[in-house]
C-alpha positions as CSV (number, residue, x, y, z in Angstrom):
1,M,6.0,7.3,-6.4
2,E,3.2,6.0,-5.6
3,T,1.7,4.4,-2.5
4,T,-1.9,2.5,-2.5
5,A,-3.4,-0.3,-0.2
6,H,-5.5,-2.7,-1.7
7,F,-8.0,-5.0,0.3
8,E,-10.2,-6.5,-2.4
9,H,-9.0,-8.6,-5.2
10,I,-6.0,-9.1,-3.6
11,P,-4.5,-11.9,-5.9
12,Q,-5.8,-10.4,-8.8
13,E,-4.0,-7.3,-8.6
14,I,-1.0,-9.2,-8.1
15,A,-1.1,-11.4,-11.0
16,R,-1.3,-8.2,-13.2
17,R,1.7,-6.5,-11.9
18,L,4.0,-9.1,-12.3
19,A,2.1,-9.9,-15.9
20,A,3.2,-6.5,-16.6
21,A,7.4,-7.1,-15.8
22,T,9.4,-7.0,-18.3
23,Q,13.0,-7.7,-17.0
24,E,12.7,-9.1,-13.6
25,I,11.0,-10.3,-10.3
26,V,12.2,-11.3,-7.0
27,V,9.5,-12.9,-4.4
28,A,10.0,-13.7,-0.7
29,V,7.1,-14.7,0.6
30,A,6.7,-17.5,3.6
31,W,3.9,-20.0,2.4
32,F,3.3,-19.4,-1.2
33,T,0.4,-22.2,-2.8
34,D,-1.1,-20.2,-5.3
35,P,-1.2,-21.8,-8.1
36,I,-2.4,-18.8,-10.6
37,L,0.2,-16.5,-8.9
38,F,2.7,-19.4,-9.4
39,D,1.5,-20.1,-12.9
40,A,2.2,-16.5,-13.6
41,L,5.8,-16.4,-12.3
42,C,6.3,-19.6,-14.2
43,K,5.6,-18.1,-17.5
44,Q,7.6,-15.0,-17.1
45,A,10.6,-16.9,-16.7
46,G,10.0,-18.9,-19.5
47,R,9.8,-15.7,-21.4
48,G,13.2,-15.0,-20.5
49,L,12.2,-12.8,-17.3
50,R,14.8,-13.6,-14.3
51,V,12.7,-14.8,-11.8
52,R,13.5,-15.8,-8.2
53,L,11.4,-17.3,-5.6
54,A,12.3,-17.5,-1.6
55,V,10.1,-19.8,0.4
56,L,10.0,-21.7,3.5
57,N,11.0,-25.3,3.5
58,D,7.9,-26.9,5.2
59,R,5.4,-29.0,4.7
60,I,2.8,-26.1,3.9
61,N,4.8,-25.5,0.9
62,C,6.9,-29.2,0.2
63,G,4.5,-31.5,1.3
64,P,2.3,-33.7,-0.9
65,G,0.2,-32.0,-3.3
66,R,2.0,-28.9,-2.9
67,L,3.1,-26.6,-5.9
68,N,5.2,-28.3,-8.5
69,F,8.4,-25.8,-7.9
70,Q,10.2,-27.6,-9.8
71,R,8.2,-26.2,-12.9
72,L,9.7,-23.0,-12.3
73,Q,12.9,-24.0,-12.6
74,D,12.7,-25.7,-15.4
75,C,11.3,-22.5,-16.8
76,G,14.6,-21.3,-16.1
77,G,14.0,-19.4,-12.9
78,D,15.9,-19.6,-9.5
79,L,14.3,-21.7,-6.3
80,F,15.6,-21.0,-3.0
81,L,14.5,-23.2,-0.1
82,I,14.8,-21.7,3.3
83,P,15.0,-23.5,6.6
84,A,11.8,-23.6,8.6
85,G,13.8,-23.3,11.8
86,G,12.9,-23.3,15.2
87,D,12.6,-21.4,18.3
88,R,16.1,-20.2,18.6
89,D,15.9,-19.6,14.9
90,P,12.6,-17.5,14.0
91,I,11.3,-18.6,10.7
92,M,11.7,-15.9,7.7
93,H,8.7,-13.1,7.9
94,H,9.1,-12.0,4.5
95,K,6.7,-11.1,2.2
96,F,7.4,-9.2,-0.5
97,C,8.2,-9.0,-3.9
98,V,10.0,-6.9,-6.0
99,I,9.3,-6.4,-9.9
100,D,11.8,-4.7,-12.5
101,R,13.9,-2.9,-9.9
102,A,11.4,-0.4,-9.6
103,T,7.7,-1.8,-8.0
104,V,7.4,-3.3,-4.5
105,I,4.3,-5.2,-3.2
106,I,4.4,-5.3,0.0
107,G,1.8,-6.5,3.4
108,S,0.3,-9.2,5.6
109,Y,-0.6,-11.5,2.4
110,N,0.6,-14.6,1.8
111,W,0.4,-16.4,-1.3
112,T,-1.9,-18.5,-0.6
113,R,-5.5,-20.0,-1.0
114,R,-6.6,-19.5,2.2
115,A,-5.5,-16.1,2.8
116,Q,-8.1,-15.0,-0.2
117,D,-10.9,-15.5,2.2
118,N,-9.0,-13.5,5.4
119,D,-9.0,-9.6,6.1
120,E,-5.7,-9.3,4.5
121,S,-4.1,-6.6,2.8
122,I,-0.8,-5.6,0.4
123,T,0.6,-2.2,-0.3
124,V,1.8,-1.4,-3.8
125,I,4.9,0.9,-4.0
126,A,5.4,2.0,-7.6
127,D,8.4,4.1,-9.2
128,G,10.3,3.6,-6.6
129,P,13.5,2.6,-7.1
130,D,15.6,3.2,-3.8
131,I,12.6,1.6,-1.6
132,A,13.4,-1.2,-4.1
133,A,17.0,-1.4,-3.5
134,D,16.2,-2.4,0.1
135,Y,14.2,-4.9,-0.8
136,L,16.7,-6.6,-3.5
137,N,19.7,-6.1,-0.7
138,A,17.3,-8.1,2.0
139,F,16.8,-10.6,-0.4
140,D,20.3,-11.1,-1.1
141,A,20.8,-11.0,2.5
142,L,18.3,-13.4,3.2
143,L,20.0,-16.0,0.8
144,S,23.8,-15.4,2.0
145,K,22.4,-15.9,5.8
146,H,21.1,-19.7,5.1
147,G,24.3,-20.3,2.9
148,Q,21.7,-20.4,-0.3
149,S,23.8,-19.5,-3.8
150,T,23.0,-16.4,-5.8
151,P,24.6,-14.8,-8.4
152,A,25.0,-11.1,-7.0
153,I,28.4,-10.4,-6.0
154,D,28.6,-8.3,-2.6
155,Q,27.1,-4.7,-2.8
156,A,30.1,-3.2,-1.1
157,Q,32.3,-4.3,-3.9
158,L,30.4,-3.4,-6.7
159,R,30.7,-0.1,-5.0
160,R,34.0,-0.2,-5.0
161,R,34.7,-1.8,-8.5
162,L,32.0,1.1,-10.0
163,E,33.9,3.7,-8.0
164,I,37.2,2.1,-9.8
165,V,35.6,2.6,-13.3
166,R,34.3,5.8,-13.0
167,N,38.0,7.3,-12.0
168,L,39.9,5.3,-14.6
169,L,36.8,7.0,-17.1
170,L,37.2,10.9,-15.7
171,L,41.3,10.1,-16.5
172,E,40.6,8.5,-19.6
173,E,42.9,5.5,-19.4
174,W,41.1,3.0,-21.2
175,D,43.5,0.2,-20.9
176,G,42.9,-0.2,-17.0
177,L,39.2,-0.9,-17.7
178,S,39.5,-4.6,-18.8
179,P,40.3,-6.1,-15.7
180,Q,37.6,-4.7,-13.8
181,L,35.1,-5.2,-16.7
182,D,36.2,-8.9,-16.2
183,K,35.4,-9.3,-12.6
184,L,31.9,-7.4,-13.0
185,R,30.6,-9.5,-16.0
186,P,29.9,-12.3,-14.3
187,A,27.3,-10.7,-12.2
188,G,26.2,-8.3,-15.3
189,T,23.1,-10.1,-16.0
190,A,21.9,-10.5,-12.6
191,L,22.5,-6.5,-11.7
192,Q,21.9,-5.4,-14.6
193,L,25.1,-4.0,-15.9
194,E,24.3,-4.1,-19.5
195,P,23.7,-0.4,-20.3
196,L,27.1,0.2,-18.7
197,F,29.1,-2.7,-21.0
198,T,26.7,-0.9,-23.8
199,A,28.0,2.4,-23.1
200,L,31.7,1.4,-22.3
201,Q,31.6,-0.4,-25.9
202,A,30.7,2.7,-27.2
203,R,33.8,4.1,-25.7
204,D,30.9,7.1,-24.5
205,T,32.1,8.4,-21.3
206,A,29.3,10.8,-20.9
207,T,26.5,7.8,-20.5
208,A,28.5,5.4,-18.8
209,L,29.7,8.0,-16.0
210,A,26.1,9.1,-15.7
211,W,24.9,5.5,-15.5
212,I,27.7,4.7,-12.4
213,D,26.6,7.9,-10.8
214,D,22.9,7.1,-10.6
215,Y,23.6,3.6,-9.8
216,L,25.7,4.5,-7.0
217,K,22.6,7.0,-5.9
218,R,20.2,4.4,-5.7
219,A,22.5,1.8,-4.0
220,T,20.9,0.5,-0.8
221,A,20.7,2.7,2.9
222,L,20.6,-0.7,4.2
223,T,24.4,-1.3,4.1
224,I,25.3,2.1,5.3
225,A,23.4,0.7,8.8
226,G,26.9,-1.6,9.0
227,D,24.8,-4.5,11.3
228,Q,22.5,-6.6,9.5
229,E,20.3,-6.7,12.1
230,V,19.7,-3.2,12.4
231,A,19.3,-2.8,8.3
232,D,16.9,-5.6,8.6
233,L,14.8,-3.9,11.3
234,R,15.4,-0.6,9.1
235,L,13.6,-2.0,6.4
236,T,10.9,-3.5,8.3
237,L,10.2,-0.1,10.0
238,R,9.7,1.6,6.3
239,G,7.7,-1.2,5.2
240,L,5.6,-0.6,8.0
241,E,5.7,3.0,7.3
242,Y,4.3,2.6,4.0
243,Q,1.6,0.7,4.9
244,V,0.5,2.8,7.9
245,T,0.0,5.5,5.4
246,A,-1.2,3.8,2.2
247,L,-3.9,2.3,4.9
248,S,-4.2,5.7,6.4
249,D,-4.8,7.6,3.0
250,D,-7.2,4.7,1.8
251,K,-9.5,5.6,5.0
252,A,-9.3,9.3,4.7
253,E,-10.7,8.3,1.1
254,L,-13.3,6.3,2.5
255,E,-14.1,8.6,4.7
256,R,-14.3,11.6,2.1
257,L,-16.3,10.0,0.1
258,I,-19.0,8.4,3.1
259,H,-19.1,12.5,3.9
260,A,-19.7,14.0,0.6
261,F,-22.3,11.2,0.2
262,S,-23.9,11.3,3.3
263,L,-24.1,15.8,3.0
264,R,-25.4,14.6,-0.6
265,S,-28.0,12.8,0.7
266,S,-29.7,15.3,3.5
267,H,-29.4,17.8,1.1
268,E,-31.3,15.9,-1.7
269,I,-33.7,13.6,0.2
270,G,-32.9,14.4,3.8
271,D,-36.2,15.8,4.5
272,L,-38.2,13.4,2.8
273,I,-36.0,10.3,5.0
274,T,-37.3,12.2,8.2
275,R,-40.9,12.6,7.0
276,Y,-41.0,8.6,6.2
277,L,-39.3,7.9,9.8
278,G,-41.8,9.9,11.3
279,L,-44.3,8.2,9.5
280,R,-43.3,5.0,10.2
281,A,-43.2,5.4,14.2
282,D,-46.7,6.8,13.9
283,K,-48.0,3.7,12.1
284,L,-45.7,1.2,14.7
285,R,-47.2,3.5,17.7
286,R,-50.6,3.0,16.7
287,Q,-50.1,-0.1,16.5
288,A,-48.5,-1.3,19.9
289,A,-52.2,0.4,21.1
290,V,-53.8,-2.7,20.3
291,E,-50.8,-5.4,20.3
292,P,-48.9,-4.7,23.5
293,E,-45.9,-6.8,21.8
294,A,-45.3,-4.7,19.1
295,A,-44.2,-1.6,21.6
296,P,-40.5,-2.5,21.3
297,D,-40.2,-1.7,17.8
298,A,-42.5,1.0,18.0
299,D,-40.2,2.6,20.6
300,N,-36.8,1.9,18.5
301,A,-39.0,3.6,15.0
302,R,-39.4,7.0,17.4
303,A,-35.6,6.9,18.2
304,D,-34.5,6.4,15.0
305,Y,-36.5,8.8,13.8
306,E,-34.9,11.5,16.1
307,D,-31.9,10.4,15.5
308,Y,-31.6,11.1,12.1
309,R,-34.1,14.2,12.3
310,D,-31.5,15.7,14.4
311,A,-28.3,14.7,12.6
312,N,-30.0,15.6,9.6
313,E,-30.4,19.2,10.3
314,T,-26.9,19.6,11.5
315,A,-25.9,18.1,7.9
316,R,-28.1,20.5,6.3
317,A,-26.8,23.0,8.2
318,T,-23.1,22.3,6.7
319,P,-22.5,22.9,3.5
320,A,-21.9,19.6,1.3
321,P,-18.9,19.7,-0.2
322,P,-17.9,21.1,-3.9
323,Q,-18.4,18.9,-6.7
324,L,-14.7,19.4,-8.2
325,P,-13.8,18.6,-12.3
326,P,-12.0,15.3,-12.6
327,D,-8.6,16.4,-13.3
328,D,-8.9,18.2,-10.2
329,L,-9.8,15.4,-8.1
330,K,-6.7,14.0,-9.2
331,E,-4.9,16.6,-8.0
332,L,-6.3,16.6,-4.8
333,K,-5.5,13.0,-4.5
334,R,-1.8,12.8,-5.6
335,L,-1.0,15.8,-3.7
336,Y,-2.9,14.2,-0.7
337,Q,-0.6,11.3,-1.0
338,Q,2.3,13.3,-1.5
339,A,1.9,15.4,1.5
340,S,0.3,12.6,4.0
341,Q,3.6,10.9,3.3
342,K,5.4,13.6,4.7
343,C,3.4,14.6,7.7
344,H,2.3,11.3,8.8
345,P,2.6,11.2,12.7
346,D,4.0,7.7,12.5
347,K,6.5,8.3,10.4
348,V,8.1,11.6,12.3
349,D,10.5,11.7,15.3
350,E,9.1,11.9,18.6
351,A,10.4,15.4,18.9
352,D,8.3,16.4,16.2
353,R,5.1,14.1,16.3
354,D,2.8,16.5,18.3
355,H,3.4,19.2,15.2
356,A,2.6,16.3,12.7
357,N,-0.4,15.7,13.9
358,R,-1.9,18.7,14.2
359,L,-0.9,19.7,10.5
360,F,-2.0,16.0,9.3
361,V,-5.8,16.6,10.9
362,Q,-5.7,19.9,8.9
363,L,-4.8,18.1,6.1
364,Q,-7.6,15.1,6.7
365,A,-10.0,17.9,6.9
366,A,-8.7,19.9,3.8
367,Y,-9.2,16.5,1.6
368,R,-12.3,15.1,3.2
369,N,-14.3,18.8,2.2
370,N,-12.8,18.8,-1.3
371,D,-10.1,21.9,-0.3
372,L,-7.7,21.7,-3.4
373,A,-6.5,25.3,-1.7
374,G,-5.7,24.0,1.8
375,V,-4.2,20.7,0.5
376,R,-1.6,22.5,-2.0
377,A,-1.0,24.8,0.7
378,I,-0.3,22.0,3.2
379,H,1.7,20.0,0.4
380,A,3.8,23.2,-0.1
381,A,4.9,23.2,3.5
382,V,5.5,19.9,3.6
383,R,7.8,19.4,0.6
384,E,9.3,22.7,0.7
385,G,10.0,23.4,4.5
386,H,11.5,20.2,5.5
387,L,9.5,20.4,8.6
388,F,9.9,16.6,9.9
389,V,13.0,14.3,10.3
390,D,12.0,10.4,8.8
391,R,12.1,8.4,12.2
392,A,13.6,5.7,10.4
393,M,16.5,7.4,9.5
394,T,17.4,8.5,13.2
395,L,16.7,5.8,15.3
396,T,20.3,3.9,14.9
397,E,19.9,1.1,18.4
398,A,18.1,-2.1,17.6
399,E,15.8,-1.9,21.0
400,S,14.7,1.6,20.1
401,L,14.0,0.3,16.4
402,G,12.1,-3.2,18.0
403,H,10.1,-1.1,20.2
404,A,8.8,1.6,16.8
405,I,7.8,-1.6,15.0
406,A,5.8,-3.0,17.6
407,V,4.2,0.6,18.0
408,L,3.8,0.4,14.3
409,R,2.2,-3.2,13.9
410,R,-0.3,-2.0,16.6
411,D,-1.4,1.0,14.8
412,L,-1.1,-1.1,11.0
413,E,-3.4,-3.6,13.1
414,R,-5.8,-0.7,13.6
415,L,-6.1,1.0,10.9
416,A,-6.7,-2.4,8.9
417,A,-9.6,-3.0,11.2
418,E,-10.9,0.6,10.6
419,V,-10.7,0.7,7.0
420,H,-12.3,-2.8,6.4
421,Q,-15.3,-1.6,8.8
422,L,-15.7,1.5,6.6
423,R,-15.8,-1.2,3.8
424,R,-18.6,-3.0,5.6
425,S,-20.4,0.2,6.4
426,E,-23.7,0.8,4.4
427,A,-22.9,4.1,3.1
428,Y,-20.0,2.8,1.7
429,R,-21.6,-0.5,-0.1
430,T,-24.5,1.6,-1.3
431,L,-21.8,4.0,-2.8
432,K,-19.0,2.0,-4.4
433,D,-20.7,0.9,-7.2
434,L,-22.7,3.8,-8.2
435,D,-21.8,5.8,-11.8
436,D,-24.2,8.6,-11.1
437,W,-24.9,10.3,-7.8
438,D,-27.3,12.6,-9.7
439,V,-29.8,9.3,-11.2
440,Y,-29.1,8.0,-8.1
441,F,-30.8,10.6,-5.8
442,A,-33.5,11.3,-8.0
443,E,-34.4,7.5,-8.0
444,Q,-34.5,7.4,-4.3
445,R,-36.4,10.4,-4.6
446,V,-39.2,9.1,-6.3
447,V,-39.2,5.9,-4.0
448,L,-39.5,7.3,-0.7
449,E,-42.4,9.9,-2.3
450,R,-44.2,6.6,-2.7
451,A,-43.5,4.8,0.2
452,I,-44.7,8.4,1.7
453,E,-47.7,8.5,0.0
454,Q,-48.8,4.7,1.2
455,L,-48.6,5.3,4.9
456,E,-50.1,8.3,4.8
457,A,-52.9,7.0,3.3
458,E,-52.7,4.1,5.7
459,L,-52.4,6.5,8.5
460,A,-55.5,8.3,7.1
């Protein structure tokens, strides 16, 4: 499973994922006015993919001049209009998409044109059939809650039926299979049971049993919770945990890049920048001697010089992170993401919080310094040791889950703000489009040397 956060070009990323779908797309989003994303859904429905869309039945979605949702139905897709609700019946809060029962898109982004101008983000969970099954079950529960018809049968009933089929196969009682299969066929397409029917038609017992075991293993954990309110809270908590982890990973990557760039800058051109700032401060000091109104600028220039000089001395005393080969850098990112999923403080039980926090700080430090050996060691510890308990699996009361969700929402807002700030920083804006750092620093050295020569000439 791979989890990534996206802050830029969000509609393009969603459209790319939709275009890559091969079997099924399920979308539950409060507001949907983006014509490009809607066109992508209609095209996929027209190609024969099963497309289901649930949106609020309000003036934003269904008022004059809005998307022609009838077009999706004409292409073969299913549309479900969810009542907008009121004070006692809150509106639908879901914002998720499930593609091919394996990829999940969640986050704060509504599929609207206006959302493109906001500071929003999405988290993409790829190759995650278990979490995808949870969201698919939440989609069916949403439709059931509001009396919407859906071809899907009750999940608990489906599991019981499959268990009966498995037992009949183990007993080799082929004659008893027909009644069970007749009851499964109406939902065969909706639940993608065709591989099972094909194996049974060929009397391939081993394949059929393996398919049933895999299907039951991936059966949603939401139904285990029993109470739908708690089930919904569990899914909300888990989704927030994925988003917090993805944002933390993105923040760590930004900090790693900025840290490496800043240290490289100090080692490569820090002496020239210090020299330039010092000369500039001297020039403005002389100017202030004859032009008193220039004194504030002179004071600021002197402060900039002293601040940079002190920071540069510290940075030059710190070894720059080693430059890893592409394969090692790829492994560093992969291991960090997997380890952070296990030891992120916001994902573990309260009793493990301090231990997880210490380990997470060590993991971030190793990652920031390109310490592949250190990241490997921490990854091995959290993978093999089962050090922490997932909080979403230990909290059972709705009140406790609600509190945890509120805390995570605050953490998510804080992380999103920090990531946006890093992306707007001068250092990141400078380095994000650089293809070759060596060329950049060589060019900057030439520019600084010329600027210093000019200032020295003016001061002389």
